[in-house]
C-alpha positions in Angstrom: 0.0 0.0 0.0 1.2 3.5 -0.7 -0.3 6.8 0.5 0.7 10.3 -0.5 -0.8 13.6 0.2 1.1 15.8 -2.3 2.5 15.3 -5.8 6.1 14.1 -6.3 8.4 17.1 -6.3 10.4 15.5 -9.1 7.6 16.4 -11.5 8.0 20.1 -11.2 11.8 20.1 -10.8 12.4 18.1 -14.0 9.7 19.7 -16.2 10.8 23.1 -17.2 7.9 25.6 -17.7 5.4 23.6 -15.6 3.5 25.8 -13.2 2.8 24.6 -9.7 1.1 26.2 -6.8 2.5 26.8 -3.3 1.6 23.2 -2.3 3.5 21.8 -5.3 0.3 20.8 -7.2 0.3 21.2 -11.0 -1.8 24.2 -12.1 -4.2 22.9 -14.8 -7.6 23.8 -16.3 -10.5 22.0 -14.6 -12.3 21.7 -17.9 -9.7 19.8 -19.9 -6.7 19.2 -17.6 -4.4 21.4 -19.7 -1.4 22.9 -17.9 0.2 26.1 -19.1 3.0 24.0 -20.8 1.7 23.0 -24.2 1.0 19.3 -24.5 1.1 18.6 -20.8 -2.1 17.6 -19.1 -2.8 16.7 -15.4 -5.6 15.7 -13.1 -6.4 14.0 -9.9 -4.2 14.4 -6.8 -1.3 15.9 -8.9 -3.6 18.9 -9.3 -5.9 19.0 -6.3 -3.7 17.3 -3.6 -5.2 14.4 -1.7 -8.8 13.9 -2.7 -11.3 11.2 -3.6 -10.9 8.5 -6.2 -14.2 9.7 -7.8 -12.7 13.2 -8.3 -9.6 11.8 -9.8 -11.6 9.7 -12.2 -13.6 12.7 -13.3 -10.3 14.7 -13.8 -8.9 11.8 -15.8 -12.0 11.8 -18.1 -11.7 15.6 -18.6 -8.0 15.3 -19.3 -8.6 12.5 -21.8 -11.1 14.7 -23.7 -8.6 17.6 -23.6 -5.8 15.4 -24.9 -8.0 14.2 -27.7 -8.9 17.7 -28.7 -5.3 18.8 -28.5 -4.1 16.0 -30.8 -7.0 16.6 -33.2 -6.0 20.2 -33.6 -2.3 19.6 -34.2 
C-alpha cells in the first residue's frame, strides 16, 4: 500500500515551464486538464492534492477529452 498527500516534487523540478502552486500541485484547467505547458495535461491528486478517487476519475476523463482535442488540432 502507498499513500501520499502531495505530488512528487520531481515532476516540477524536472519539467521546465510547468507551473505549480504553493503546495506543489500542478496548475491545470479544470475543464480539460491542460497545464500552461503545451501538450502537458494533469488531473487528480497531482492537481488537487489528496482527494477522492471519484474526483480523480472525473479529472482523468476531462483530461482524456482535452488530450484528444489537443491532438486533433495539431
